[in-house]
Residue frames as a rotation matrix with the C-alpha (Angstrom) as fourth column:
MET 1
0.589 0.808 0.000 0.00
0.808 -0.589 0.000 0.00
0.000 0.000 -1.000 0.00
ASN 2
-0.433 -0.739 0.515 1.33
0.754 -0.611 -0.242 3.39
0.493 0.284 0.822 -0.96
SER 3
0.710 0.700 -0.078 0.55
0.615 -0.563 0.552 5.92
0.343 -0.440 -0.830 1.74
ASN 4
-0.385 -0.779 0.495 2.13
0.331 -0.617 -0.714 9.08
0.862 -0.111 0.495 3.02
SER 5
0.735 0.564 -0.376 1.95
0.589 -0.257 0.766 10.50
0.336 -0.785 -0.521 6.51
ALA 6
-0.058 -0.738 0.672 3.70
-0.004 -0.673 -0.740 13.19
0.998 -0.046 0.036 8.47
ASP 7
-0.218 -0.077 -0.973 4.74
0.963 0.146 -0.227 13.67
0.159 -0.986 0.042 12.03
VAL 8
0.036 0.351 0.936 2.65
0.165 -0.925 0.341 16.77
0.986 0.142 -0.091 12.54
PRO 9
-0.888 -0.426 0.176 3.31
-0.087 -0.219 -0.972 18.41
0.452 -0.878 0.157 15.90
ALA 10
-0.287 0.790 -0.541 0.73
0.891 0.428 0.152 17.48
0.352 -0.439 -0.827 18.52
THR 11
-0.359 0.248 0.900 -1.55
-0.098 -0.969 0.228 20.30
0.928 -0.006 0.372 19.60
GLY 12
0.061 0.396 0.916 -2.53
-0.968 -0.201 0.152 18.75
0.245 -0.896 0.371 22.91
GLN 13
-0.616 -0.308 0.725 -2.63
-0.614 0.765 -0.196 15.62
-0.494 -0.566 -0.661 25.03
ASP 14
0.358 0.846 0.396 -5.71
-0.315 0.508 -0.801 14.31
-0.879 0.162 0.449 23.20
ASP 15
0.596 -0.190 -0.780 -3.77
-0.796 -0.011 -0.606 14.24
0.107 0.982 -0.158 19.92
LEU 16
-0.500 -0.860 0.107 -1.29
-0.865 0.489 -0.111 11.82
0.043 -0.148 -0.988 21.45
ASN 17
-0.658 0.318 0.683 -4.11
-0.133 0.844 -0.520 9.34
-0.741 -0.433 -0.513 22.08
ARG 18
-0.156 0.687 -0.709 -5.98
-0.915 -0.371 -0.159 9.83
-0.372 0.624 0.687 18.81
ARG 19
-0.460 -0.059 -0.886 -5.38
-0.624 0.731 0.275 6.27
0.631 0.680 -0.373 17.60
ASN 20
-0.989 0.119 -0.089 -6.90
0.146 0.668 -0.729 4.88
-0.027 -0.734 -0.678 20.77
GLU 21
-0.424 0.888 -0.180 -10.27
-0.597 -0.424 -0.681 6.45
-0.681 -0.181 0.710 19.99
GLU 22
-0.318 0.397 0.861 -12.77
0.473 0.853 -0.219 4.12
-0.822 0.338 -0.459 18.41
ARG 23
-0.855 0.059 -0.515 -13.45
-0.462 -0.536 0.706 4.78
-0.234 0.842 0.486 14.75
VAL 24
-0.191 0.887 0.420 -17.02
0.193 0.453 -0.870 4.32
-0.962 -0.085 -0.258 13.60
SER 25
-0.795 -0.011 0.606 -18.13
0.604 0.069 0.794 3.82
-0.050 0.998 -0.048 10.00
ALA 26
0.149 0.837 -0.526 -20.33
0.485 -0.526 -0.699 6.72
-0.862 -0.151 -0.484 8.93
ARG 27
-0.537 -0.270 0.799 -21.06
0.842 -0.226 0.490 8.38
0.048 0.936 0.349 5.60
PHE 28
0.580 0.651 -0.490 -21.84
0.606 -0.747 -0.275 12.10
-0.545 -0.138 -0.827 5.49
GLU 29
0.477 -0.358 0.803 -20.82
0.669 -0.444 -0.596 15.00
0.570 0.821 0.027 3.28
VAL 30
0.161 -0.532 -0.831 -18.09
0.755 -0.476 0.450 17.38
-0.635 -0.700 0.325 4.40
HIS 31
0.784 0.098 0.612 -17.84
0.491 -0.701 -0.517 20.95
0.379 0.706 -0.598 3.09
PHE 32
-0.250 -0.922 -0.295 -14.62
0.968 -0.230 -0.101 22.89
0.026 -0.311 0.950 3.23
THR 33
0.372 0.510 -0.775 -15.06
0.685 -0.715 -0.142 26.41
-0.626 -0.479 -0.615 4.61
HIS 34
-0.104 -0.489 -0.866 -12.60
-0.261 -0.826 0.499 28.42
-0.960 0.278 -0.042 2.51
ALA 35
0.750 0.441 -0.493 -13.14
-0.539 -0.024 -0.842 28.75
-0.383 0.897 0.220 -1.22
GLN 36
-0.111 -0.886 -0.451 -9.62
-0.981 0.169 -0.092 27.43
0.158 0.432 -0.888 -1.85
GLU 37
-0.805 -0.169 0.569 -10.38
-0.362 0.900 -0.244 24.14
-0.471 -0.402 -0.785 -0.09
ALA 38
0.195 0.958 0.211 -13.87
-0.214 0.251 -0.944 23.95
-0.957 0.138 0.254 -1.61
ALA 39
0.517 -0.062 -0.854 -12.39
-0.851 -0.143 -0.505 24.17
-0.090 0.988 -0.127 -5.08
LYS 40
-0.586 -0.795 -0.158 -10.00
-0.795 0.601 -0.077 21.33
0.156 0.081 -0.984 -4.26
ALA 41
-0.706 0.237 0.667 -12.54
-0.323 0.731 -0.601 19.07
-0.630 -0.640 -0.440 -2.60
LEU 42
-0.653 0.640 -0.406 -15.51
-0.461 0.090 0.883 19.16
0.601 0.763 0.236 -4.96
ARG 43
0.606 0.793 0.064 -17.15
-0.546 0.356 0.758 16.43
0.579 -0.494 0.649 -2.89
ALA 44
-0.676 -0.735 -0.053 -15.79
-0.454 0.472 -0.756 14.77
0.581 -0.487 -0.652 0.18
TYR 45
0.526 0.848 -0.071 -17.58
-0.521 0.387 0.761 11.99
0.672 -0.363 0.645 2.02
SER 46
-0.047 -0.526 0.849 -16.61
-0.986 0.159 0.044 10.42
-0.158 -0.836 -0.526 5.30
VAL 47
-0.123 -0.070 -0.990 -15.62
-0.303 0.953 -0.029 6.78
0.945 0.296 -0.138 5.57
ASN 48
0.232 0.193 -0.953 -15.23
0.826 0.478 0.298 6.72
0.513 -0.857 -0.048 9.33
VAL 49
0.170 -0.085 0.982 -15.08
-0.276 -0.960 -0.035 9.17
0.946 -0.265 -0.187 12.19
SER 50
0.003 -0.137 -0.991 -13.85
0.928 0.369 -0.049 9.41
0.372 -0.919 0.128 15.78
ALA 51
0.867 0.292 -0.403 -13.71
0.454 -0.796 0.400 12.26
-0.204 -0.529 -0.823 18.26
GLY 52
0.153 -0.914 -0.375 -10.11
0.204 -0.342 0.917 12.80
-0.967 -0.217 0.134 17.10
GLY 53
-0.603 -0.396 -0.692 -10.54
-0.559 -0.410 0.721 12.84
-0.569 0.822 0.025 13.34
LEU 54
0.511 0.795 0.327 -12.01
-0.233 0.494 -0.837 11.27
-0.827 0.352 0.438 10.27
CYS 55
-0.666 -0.570 0.480 -11.22
0.301 0.384 0.873 9.51
-0.682 0.726 -0.084 7.02
LEU 56
0.265 0.734 -0.625 -12.61
-0.382 -0.515 -0.767 11.11
-0.885 0.442 0.144 3.86
ARG 57
-0.100 -0.211 0.972 -12.93
0.861 0.472 0.191 10.02
-0.499 0.856 0.134 0.27
THR 58
0.419 0.180 -0.890 -12.15
-0.157 -0.951 -0.266 12.87
-0.894 0.251 -0.370 -2.08
ARG 59
0.823 -0.062 0.564 -11.37
0.550 0.332 -0.766 13.26
-0.139 0.941 0.307 -5.76
ARG 60
0.732 -0.553 0.397 -8.65
-0.230 -0.750 -0.620 15.83
0.641 0.362 -0.677 -5.17
ALA 61
0.132 -0.807 -0.576 -5.14
0.725 0.475 -0.500 15.55
0.677 -0.351 0.647 -3.77
TYR 62
0.935 0.054 0.350 -4.11
-0.202 -0.731 0.652 17.19
0.291 -0.680 -0.673 -0.52
ASP 63
-0.050 -0.998 -0.049 -0.68
-0.212 0.059 -0.975 17.69
0.976 -0.038 -0.215 0.96
VAL 64
0.325 0.045 -0.945 0.09
0.804 0.513 0.301 16.04
0.498 -0.857 0.131 4.28
GLY 65
-0.524 -0.508 -0.684 0.30
0.828 -0.492 -0.269 18.70
-0.200 -0.707 0.678 6.97
SER 66
-0.752 0.297 0.589 -2.09
0.127 -0.811 0.572 21.10
0.647 0.505 0.571 5.23
PRO 67
-0.845 0.519 -0.134 -4.59
0.048 -0.175 -0.983 22.80
-0.533 -0.837 0.123 7.55
VAL 68
-0.682 0.707 0.188 -8.30
0.310 0.046 0.950 22.54
0.663 0.706 -0.250 6.67
LEU 69
-0.781 0.613 0.116 -11.49
-0.438 -0.407 -0.802 24.12
-0.445 -0.677 0.586 7.95
MET 70
-0.849 0.469 -0.241 -14.63
0.087 0.576 0.813 22.08
0.520 0.669 -0.530 7.44
ASP 71
-0.370 0.847 0.382 -18.34
-0.906 -0.239 -0.348 22.08
-0.204 -0.475 0.856 8.07
MET 72
-0.795 0.184 -0.578 -20.19
-0.085 0.910 0.405 18.81
0.601 0.371 -0.708 8.51
VAL 73
-0.031 0.841 0.541 -23.55
-0.994 -0.084 0.074 17.63
0.107 -0.535 0.838 9.74
VAL 74
-0.789 -0.242 -0.565 -23.57
-0.172 0.969 -0.175 14.26
0.590 -0.041 -0.806 11.48
GLU 75
-0.486 0.682 -0.547 -26.87
0.817 0.577 -0.007 12.79
0.311 -0.451 -0.837 12.69
GLY 76
0.499 0.797 0.340 -28.44
0.676 -0.604 0.422 16.25
0.542 0.020 -0.840 12.59
GLN 77
0.667 -0.370 -0.647 -25.62
0.437 -0.509 0.742 17.89
-0.603 -0.778 -0.178 14.60
ALA 78
0.853 -0.362 0.376 -23.64
0.171 -0.486 -0.857 20.64
0.493 0.796 -0.352 12.83
PHE 79
0.524 -0.781 -0.341 -19.91
0.557 0.011 0.830 20.99
-0.644 -0.625 0.441 13.43
GLN 80
0.877 -0.459 0.140 -17.40
-0.174 -0.576 -0.798 23.55
0.448 0.676 -0.586 12.18
LEU 81
0.826 -0.559 0.078 -13.97
0.241 0.475 0.846 22.07
-0.510 -0.680 0.527 12.79
ARG 82
0.464 -0.807 -0.364 -10.30
-0.885 -0.408 -0.225 22.75
0.033 0.427 -0.904 12.16
GLY 83
0.839 -0.237 0.489 -8.01
0.100 0.952 0.289 19.94
-0.534 -0.193 0.823 11.20
VAL 84
-0.010 -0.877 -0.481 -4.78
-0.874 -0.226 0.431 18.95
-0.486 0.425 -0.764 9.54
ILE 85
0.730 0.171 -0.662 -4.26
-0.555 0.713 -0.428 16.39
0.399 0.680 0.615 6.77
ALA 86
0.406 -0.536 0.740 -2.56
-0.679 0.365 0.637 13.53
-0.612 -0.761 -0.216 8.63
TRP 87
-0.535 -0.565 0.628 -2.19
0.042 0.725 0.688 11.07
-0.844 0.394 -0.364 5.74
VAL 88
0.173 0.508 -0.844 -3.03
-0.901 -0.264 -0.343 10.58
-0.397 0.820 0.413 2.06
ARG 89
-0.362 -0.213 0.908 -3.68
0.128 0.953 0.275 7.33
-0.923 0.215 -0.318 0.21
ASP 90
-0.541 0.057 -0.839 -3.70
-0.720 -0.547 0.427 8.03
-0.435 0.835 0.338 -3.51
GLU 91
-0.960 0.099 -0.262 -4.84
-0.095 0.763 0.639 4.60
0.263 0.639 -0.723 -4.65
SER 92
-0.441 0.852 -0.281 -8.07
0.895 0.439 -0.076 4.81
0.059 -0.286 -0.957 -2.66
GLU 93
-0.339 0.251 0.907 -8.55
0.227 -0.914 0.337 8.59
0.913 0.320 0.253 -2.98
ALA 94
0.671 0.535 -0.514 -8.69
0.584 0.045 0.810 8.81
0.457 -0.844 -0.282 0.80
ILE 95
-0.280 -0.720 0.635 -7.31
-0.112 -0.632 -0.766 11.33
0.953 -0.286 0.096 3.27
GLY 96
0.086 0.240 -0.967 -7.10
0.933 0.321 0.163 11.32
0.350 -0.916 -0.196 7.04
VAL 97
0.008 -0.014 1.000 -7.93
-0.108 -0.994 -0.013 14.50
0.994 -0.107 -0.010 8.92
ARG 98
-0.361 -0.155 -0.919 -6.88
0.882 0.264 -0.391 14.95
0.303 -0.952 0.041 12.53
PHE 99
0.654 0.664 0.363 -9.01
0.465 -0.731 0.499 17.49
0.597 -0.157 -0.787 14.37
THR 100
-0.549 -0.807 -0.215 -7.11
0.738 -0.348 -0.579 20.34
0.393 -0.477 0.787 16.02
ALA 101
-0.983 0.065 0.172 -8.17
-0.130 -0.908 -0.398 23.14
0.130 -0.413 0.901 18.35
MET 102
-0.225 0.947 -0.228 -11.49
0.201 0.275 0.940 21.47
0.953 0.166 -0.252 19.18
SER 103
-0.293 0.210 0.933 -13.37
-0.846 -0.512 -0.150 22.78
0.446 -0.833 0.328 22.20
GLU 104
-0.975 -0.033 0.220 -14.22
-0.159 0.792 -0.589 20.32
-0.155 -0.609 -0.778 24.96
ASP 105
-0.152 0.988 0.002 -17.92
-0.454 -0.068 -0.889 21.01
-0.878 -0.136 0.459 24.29
ASP 106
0.302 0.228 -0.925 -17.57
-0.953 0.093 -0.288 20.11
0.020 0.969 0.246 20.60
ARG 107
-0.682 -0.613 -0.399 -15.50
-0.582 0.785 -0.212 17.02
0.443 0.088 -0.892 21.43
ALA 108
-0.816 0.430 0.388 -18.14
-0.126 0.521 -0.844 15.82
-0.565 -0.737 -0.371 23.93
ARG 109
0.164 0.919 -0.357 -20.97
-0.644 -0.175 -0.745 16.58
-0.747 0.352 0.563 21.49
LEU 110
0.031 -0.234 -0.972 -19.19
-0.935 0.336 -0.111 14.72
0.353 0.912 -0.209 18.67
GLN 111
-0.921 -0.391 0.002 -18.54
-0.360 0.846 -0.394 11.76
0.152 -0.364 -0.919 20.97
ARG 112
-0.399 0.858 0.323 -22.27
-0.277 0.223 -0.935 11.61
-0.874 -0.462 0.149 21.84
VAL 113
0.397 0.516 -0.759 -23.11
-0.871 -0.048 -0.488 11.58
-0.288 0.855 0.430 18.12
ILE 114
-0.380 -0.624 -0.683 -20.57
-0.766 0.627 -0.146 8.81
0.519 0.467 -0.715 17.50
ASP 115
-0.905 0.097 0.413 -21.98
-0.246 0.673 -0.698 6.80
-0.345 -0.733 -0.585 20.41
SER 116
0.058 0.998 -0.007 -25.48
-0.503 0.023 -0.864 7.11
-0.862 0.054 0.504 18.88
ILE 117
0.200 -0.062 -0.978 -24.17
-0.961 0.180 -0.208 5.84
0.189 0.982 -0.023 15.51
LYS 118
-0.784 -0.610 -0.114 -22.73
-0.567 0.779 -0.267 2.72
0.252 -0.145 -0.957 17.19
ARG 119
-0.520 0.632 0.574 -26.14
-0.430 0.387 -0.816 1.70
-0.738 -0.671 0.070 18.54
């Protein structure tokens, strides 16, 4: 498998444990906030999500380490989140986004939504 990833500096203790968070399969559309990212993304759909990040399918390439701002609605809950591209897998047109600078309220709300998806 041909994948790229970067050692992006951690922004907090939660980032260090991001791989320990359970990933849940979920499909929803993600919109990029800035016109520059929107032009790149066209359409991006989630593959899985956790309170620490998500995997997206996209038709456009992204550079590892690039910051992104995104809007998404999951199970009726709207989120506006900042993230960084953590990895890129060209053969499957997938990218990994690690959430950064997320408030504790948003993290808890996202975790509740993820818990409801698991049921």
